[in-house]
N, C-alpha and C positions, 0 to 999 in steps of 0.2 A: 566173718558167716552173714549172709545177705540174708536179705528176704523178700521174698514175693508178696505181693499186696494185693486184694482186689479191692475195687472201689468200695463199698458194702464196708470191709475192715476198716478202711481209711476215713469213711464217715463217720464210723463209731468211734474210734481210737483217735481223733485228729492232736488231740490235747496231749498226749503220748508221742509225737513226735517232733523232732527239732520244729523250730519256726520254719528255717528256710525251706524244706518240705512241704510244712503246711500251708506256704506263701506258692510255693512252686505248684503243688495241688490244686489249691483253689483256684489260682488262674489259669489252670490247663481246664477243671471244671467250667469255669464262665467262658472260655472257647467253645469247647468241644459241645456243652450243652446249653447253649444259650437260647432263651424260648421261643427265639423267631427262627431256629434251624438255621442259619446259615450257613455254620462248619461248612464246607464242601466235600470232606470224605463223610460220605453217607454211610459207609461198613465201617469206620472207625468210631460216629458218633454212637450206630446202636450199638456198637459193641461195647460202648462207654455205659450208656443207657443198662442195658442185660447183664452186667458184671461179667463182660466175655472178656475185660483186656486184665494184664497184671499190669503192673508197676513196680519200678524200681527207684533208687535212691543209691546215687556213686558219688564219691568224693571230688574232687575237682578232675576236669577231664585230661589237664596237664601233669597230674602226679601218679608217679608208675602206680600205685595203691588202686587208682581206677581199672587200670587192666585187669588183674586179678579179679576184680569186682564183678566188671561185666560178664569175665569169664565163668564166672562163677552162675550170676544170674541166666544165662544160657543154659548152661547145661544143666541146672534146676529147670527152667521153661522149655528147654526142649523136651523133657521128661512127660510132663503137663497139658502142652499145648494143647493136643488136638481132644481132652476132656476140659476145656474151658468155654468152649463153644465155639461156632462157626464163623465168627468176625475176630478172632484172635492177634492177640495184639499183646507184644512185651514193649511196654515204653519206660525209659529211663530215664530219669532226672539226673542231670549232676549237679553237684554246689558249683556256683558260678559265683565268686566274689567278685567285687567290685572293678577290680583290676581288668579283669577276663568279662565282665559283663558291658563295658563302656569301652570306648573308643578302639573298638578294635573292626575290623573290615570284616567284608562277608571272605574274600579271600584266606583271609586269621582263622576264621572258624572255618572255612573250607579245608583249609589244611590241617585242625584239627581234629576233623571228623574224620579221617583217611588215617590220621595218626592214629587214633585209636581204633578203626577197624583193622588196621595193620598189626598194630601190637597186641590186639587180641588174638590175630591170628596164627603170629607168630611163639605164642604158648599151647595154641590146640594140638592135640596128640593124637585127634582121630582123621584117618584122610577121606575126601569130600566123596560125596557119591560119584558112582561111576557115572550118570547121565549128565554129573555140573561141569561143565570144562573148566578148567581153571588158569584159563587165559581170559581174563576179560575183553578184548575184541571179539570173542565168539558169544553168538544170540543166547548162549543157553545157560552163559554166567552167569553165578547170582553167590553172593557171600554166603558161607558155609560156618558153621561152627561145631562141634562136636557130632557129625555126620549128619547136621542140618540145614537145609537151603533157606534163607532169610533176604526176604526184600527189606532192604535200611532205611529208614528216614532220617532227614534232621533238620531242626529248626533252629533260630540262634537269637536274639536280640539283635544282631544284626540286621535282619531281613526287615526292611520296611514297604516297598511296592510290592513284593509278592508276600502278604499278609497271613496266607495261607502257610506260610514259614517261620511266622514269628512266635517267637515266645519269649518271657523275661529270664530264662533259665537255658542250658545248654541241654538239648533234648535230641535223644535217639531213639528212635521205636524199628523193633523190627516184628515184620509180620512173616510167618508160618507161608512157605511158599504151598503149602496144599489150601492153603484160605484162597486161591486162587483158581482151584479146580474147575469150580462154576462162575468164576469173576472173569471172563474173557471173551478173546472177540471170535470162539468158538460157538457161546452162546448166548440166545434172545436176553436170558437174564446180564450177562456180562456187557453186552451194544448197549441197552438199556441204560445199566448203571454208569456206562461210562456219558454219555451224552446227557445223564442228569447232572454227572458231577464238572462235567465241560461245563455246562451255563452257571453251576453255581460258585464252580471259581471264576466267572468273568464278572459274576457279580459280586466276589469277597477280595479278588485280588485287583490292584491299580494295573496291572499289566495282562498282557494275554498269556496263554497259557504256554508253560515253556514247548517250544518245539521236542526236546528229548522226552515228552511224555510218549509210548508207547506201548504196544504189549512186550510180554514177554515171548520171547523164542522168534518173534518175528525176522526177516532176514536183514533188514534195516535198522533193527533196535540193538542198542548197545546199554545193558539193565542197569553199568554203574552211572551213566548218564542221569539219571532221576533220583539215584539215591541222597543228590545235594543240589537243590538248583538255585540258579545265582536272583538277585533279583535284577536282571534282563535275560535275554535271550544265549547268552556265550554259555559255552561248556569247555575245560580242558579238553588240549587235543591229544593227551592220552591219559589211560586210567594212571591215579598216584599209587594204588593199590599197591600192584605186583612190585613197584621200584622202593614203596616202603616196608613191605613185609620185607623184600631182599635186603634189604636195609638192616631193620633188625635183628632176621635171623641171622646177617652175617657178622657184624659184630656180638655174637652170641651174648644177646642182651640175657637177662636175668633179672625177675620185676619180683620187689619182695612189698609187702604190705608193710 
């Protein structure tokens, strides 16, 4: 059984969780809530400070057990996300042993990220919403689980130049699609937010914002390209999600805790 945690609960019960989880949350706190407010994702920072975020801790992402853990987290979160606040996100920290944290390339983590999403999707029993395409080459595509669409964000120990994607642990955050109902190109709030975030990104990262960063639904936007950003301007030519998902389902993979 996995449990969703709030910032408030973690602050009050830090000594009750394993050492690696304490370290992961403290380092995340130091990054997102730095006193000078340099972290670029303004909604993420606001959500953290306002106790809108929910947190979970999963085992090594290479293990089969992590698949069922992430699936459980997403099921629980889908039932409560709208009650957590307008800056909602689910942040999952994965146990990251030394052999995973060190000596791994961006491409290694990229493959691992898509493997996690694909394995989790392979155990999903709920059809995707009608308005969300299952084809990643369609601008309406978004990762879905248990009938809920999410923007997925990955951060890793290997990211260096793109500091906004660097964490000592392998991390995946899931933002519900409804969070962006007021944060998009059709609203003045959304357009202003984008300008502020881009300015902060320019100061925070050592390289320019990735060219794949665009608005959801735009004809020239492919959402999957924003999920995992490399430490340069390149991106995969095809989305790894469909291939991996079909691979796991084709193998009749069964995951055990």
